[in-house]
C-alpha positions as CSV (number, residue, x, y, z in Angstrom):
1,X,-0.1,0.0,0.1
2,X,1.8,3.6,-1.0
3,X,2.9,5.3,1.9
4,X,0.2,8.3,1.7
5,X,-2.9,6.3,1.8
6,X,-1.4,3.9,4.4
7,X,-1.3,7.1,6.3
8,X,-4.5,8.6,5.8
9,X,-6.2,4.9,6.9
10,X,-4.6,5.5,10.2
11,X,-6.0,8.6,10.4
12,X,-9.4,7.2,9.9
13,X,-8.8,4.4,12.3
14,X,-7.1,6.8,14.9
15,X,-9.8,9.2,15.0
16,X,-12.8,6.3,14.9
17,X,-10.4,5.3,18.1
18,X,-11.3,8.5,19.8
19,X,-14.9,9.1,18.9
20,X,-15.7,5.1,19.9
21,X,-13.6,6.2,23.4
22,X,-15.3,9.6,23.8
23,X,-18.8,8.4,23.2
24,X,-17.8,5.3,25.7
25,X,-17.3,7.7,28.4
26,X,-19.8,10.4,27.6
27,X,-22.9,7.7,28.2
28,X,-21.0,6.6,31.4
29,X,-19.9,9.6,33.4
30,X,-21.8,12.1,31.5
31,X,-20.4,14.6,29.2
32,X,-19.6,17.1,31.7
33,X,-17.5,14.8,33.8
34,X,-15.9,13.6,31.0
35,X,-12.5,15.3,30.2
36,X,-9.9,15.6,26.8
37,X,-7.3,14.2,29.2
38,X,-9.9,10.9,29.7
39,X,-10.7,10.5,26.3
40,X,-7.0,11.1,25.1
41,X,-6.0,7.8,27.9
42,X,-9.1,5.9,26.5
43,X,-7.8,6.3,22.9
44,X,-4.5,5.5,23.6
45,X,-3.4,8.7,22.6
46,X,-2.1,12.1,23.7
47,X,-3.9,15.0,24.3
48,X,-1.8,16.6,21.8
49,X,-3.3,14.0,19.6
50,X,-6.7,14.4,20.4
51,X,-6.6,17.7,18.9
52,X,-5.2,17.2,15.7
53,X,-8.6,15.6,15.4
54,X,-11.1,17.5,17.1
55,X,-11.2,21.2,18.6
56,X,-13.3,20.8,21.3
57,X,-14.4,17.1,22.9
58,X,-17.7,18.5,21.9
59,X,-16.6,18.0,18.5
60,X,-16.9,14.6,18.9
61,X,-20.5,14.5,19.4
62,X,-21.9,16.2,15.9
63,X,-19.9,14.2,13.3
64,X,-18.1,10.9,13.4
65,X,-16.2,11.1,10.2
66,X,-17.8,13.5,7.8
67,X,-16.0,17.1,6.8
68,X,-17.7,20.1,6.9
69,X,-18.2,19.7,2.9
70,X,-19.8,16.0,3.7
71,X,-22.4,17.8,6.0
72,X,-23.2,20.8,3.9
73,X,-23.7,18.3,1.2
74,X,-25.8,16.3,3.3
75,X,-27.8,19.4,3.4
76,X,-27.7,20.0,0.0
77,X,-29.0,17.2,-0.9
78,X,-32.2,17.2,1.5
79,X,-32.5,21.0,-0.1
80,X,-32.7,19.9,-3.5
81,X,-34.9,16.6,-2.7
82,X,-37.7,19.2,-1.7
83,X,-37.1,21.3,-5.0
84,X,-37.6,18.2,-6.7
85,X,-40.8,17.0,-5.0
86,X,-43.7,17.0,-7.8
87,X,-45.3,20.2,-8.1
88,X,-48.6,18.4,-7.5
89,X,-47.9,17.4,-4.1
90,X,-48.8,19.5,-1.2
91,X,-45.7,21.4,0.8
92,X,-47.0,19.2,3.7
93,X,-46.8,15.8,1.7
94,X,-43.4,17.3,-0.1
95,X,-42.1,17.2,3.3
96,X,-42.9,14.2,4.9
97,X,-41.7,12.4,1.2
98,X,-38.5,14.0,1.9
99,X,-38.0,13.0,5.3
100,X,-38.6,9.6,4.5
101,X,-36.3,9.5,2.5
102,X,-33.3,11.6,4.1
103,X,-33.6,11.3,7.7
104,X,-33.8,7.9,7.7
105,X,-30.9,7.5,5.3
106,X,-28.8,9.6,7.9
107,X,-29.3,7.2,10.8
108,X,-29.2,3.4,8.8
109,X,-26.1,2.0,7.9
110,X,-24.7,3.5,11.0
111,X,-24.5,0.4,13.5
112,X,-26.4,3.1,16.1
113,X,-23.3,5.4,16.2
114,X,-25.2,8.5,15.4
115,X,-28.5,7.7,17.6
116,X,-25.5,7.6,20.9
117,X,-24.3,11.0,20.0
118,X,-28.1,12.0,19.4
119,X,-28.9,10.9,23.4
120,X,-25.6,12.2,24.9
121,X,-26.2,15.7,23.0
122,X,-30.0,15.9,23.9
123,X,-29.0,14.9,27.7
124,X,-26.9,18.3,28.1
125,X,-28.3,21.6,27.7
126,X,-25.6,23.3,26.6
127,X,-25.0,20.6,23.6
128,X,-28.4,20.9,23.3
129,X,-28.3,24.3,22.2
130,X,-25.2,23.9,19.8
131,X,-27.1,21.6,18.2
132,X,-30.8,23.8,17.5
133,X,-28.0,26.2,16.3
134,X,-26.4,24.0,13.6
135,X,-30.3,23.0,12.6
136,X,-31.2,26.4,11.8
137,X,-27.7,27.0,9.9
138,X,-29.3,25.7,6.7
139,X,-32.4,27.7,7.2
140,X,-31.6,29.7,4.3
141,X,-30.9,26.9,2.4
142,X,-34.1,25.4,3.0
143,X,-36.1,29.0,2.4
144,X,-34.5,28.6,-1.1
145,X,-36.0,25.6,-1.4
146,X,-39.5,26.5,-0.5
147,X,-39.0,29.7,-2.5
148,X,-38.9,27.7,-5.8
149,X,-41.9,25.8,-4.6
150,X,-43.7,28.8,-3.8
151,X,-42.6,30.6,-7.1
152,X,-41.4,33.6,-4.9
153,X,-37.5,35.0,-3.4
154,X,-36.1,33.4,-0.3
155,X,-36.9,36.5,1.4
156,X,-40.0,36.6,1.4
157,X,-41.5,35.9,4.8
158,X,-43.6,32.5,3.6
159,X,-40.4,30.7,2.8
160,X,-38.7,31.4,5.7
161,X,-41.3,30.4,8.3
162,X,-41.6,27.2,6.3
163,X,-38.3,26.6,6.6
164,X,-38.3,27.3,10.2
165,X,-41.1,25.0,10.8
166,X,-39.6,22.2,8.9
167,X,-36.2,22.5,11.1
168,X,-38.6,22.4,14.2
169,X,-40.4,19.4,13.2
170,X,-37.5,17.7,12.4
171,X,-36.0,18.7,16.1
172,X,-39.3,17.4,17.6
173,X,-39.1,14.1,15.7
174,X,-35.9,13.3,16.6
175,X,-36.4,14.2,20.5
176,X,-39.4,11.6,19.8
177,X,-37.4,8.9,18.3
178,X,-34.7,9.0,20.6
179,X,-36.4,8.9,24.1
180,X,-39.0,6.2,22.3
181,X,-36.1,3.6,21.6
182,X,-34.6,5.1,18.6
183,X,-35.3,2.1,16.5
184,X,-34.8,2.8,12.6
185,X,-38.5,1.2,12.0
186,X,-40.0,3.5,14.3
187,X,-38.5,6.6,12.6
188,X,-41.0,7.0,9.9
189,X,-44.1,6.3,12.2
190,X,-43.2,9.2,14.1
191,X,-42.4,11.6,10.7
192,X,-46.2,10.2,9.5
193,X,-47.4,11.5,12.9
194,X,-46.1,14.5,13.0
195,X,-47.1,15.5,9.5
196,X,-50.5,14.1,9.9
197,X,-50.3,16.9,13.3
198,X,-49.5,19.5,10.9
199,X,-51.9,18.8,8.2
200,X,-54.5,18.9,10.3
201,X,-53.5,21.5,13.2
202,X,-52.9,24.1,10.1
203,X,-56.4,23.9,9.0
C-alpha cells in the first residue's frame, strides 16, 4: 500500500478510536465529567494527538467522520430533494416524503453511532443549544427550496416561515424518536404522525 494511503487509513482508524472512546466515556460518566485527558487516555493517544483531530470534546458528538464539506453536501441533498418533489404535492406531502428518504438514510448503516451521539447531545443543555443552532444554519438553503416551490424569493416571509417550521419538526421528531428507543423502523411512523398533525393543525 502506498505510504500516503497508509497514512490516510491510519488517520481514519485513529479518529474512529477516539470517537468510540469519547462516546463510551460520555455515556458512562456524562459529558461534563468527561475530559479531553480522559478521552485521550482511553484512546491510547496523547491530548496533543486528540487536538489534531478535534477542536474540542464537543466536536466528537456532532460528526463521526464527515468533513464540513460532507455535512454541507447532506444538507444540500435534502434541500435539492425538497425542490425536486412534484409540484402537484402539497407542501406537507413534499416535506414528509423528503424526511422519509433522507432522515432514515442519515441514521441507517451506522451501527447506532449517530443515535448514541444524539442521546448524549439531548442529555446536555449546552449541547442541545449547539445542535439547534446547527439546525438553523441551513435555514437559508431550505428557504430557497421553499421559494422555488412557491414561485417567490427566499427572503419573503413564506419560505422563511416554512423553513423554520420544517427544521423544528425535524428536531421534535428526533427527540421523540430517541426517547422512544431509537428503533429505525419507528422513525417513519413518527414522521407520518408529525406531519399528519401539521396537516390537520394548520387548517
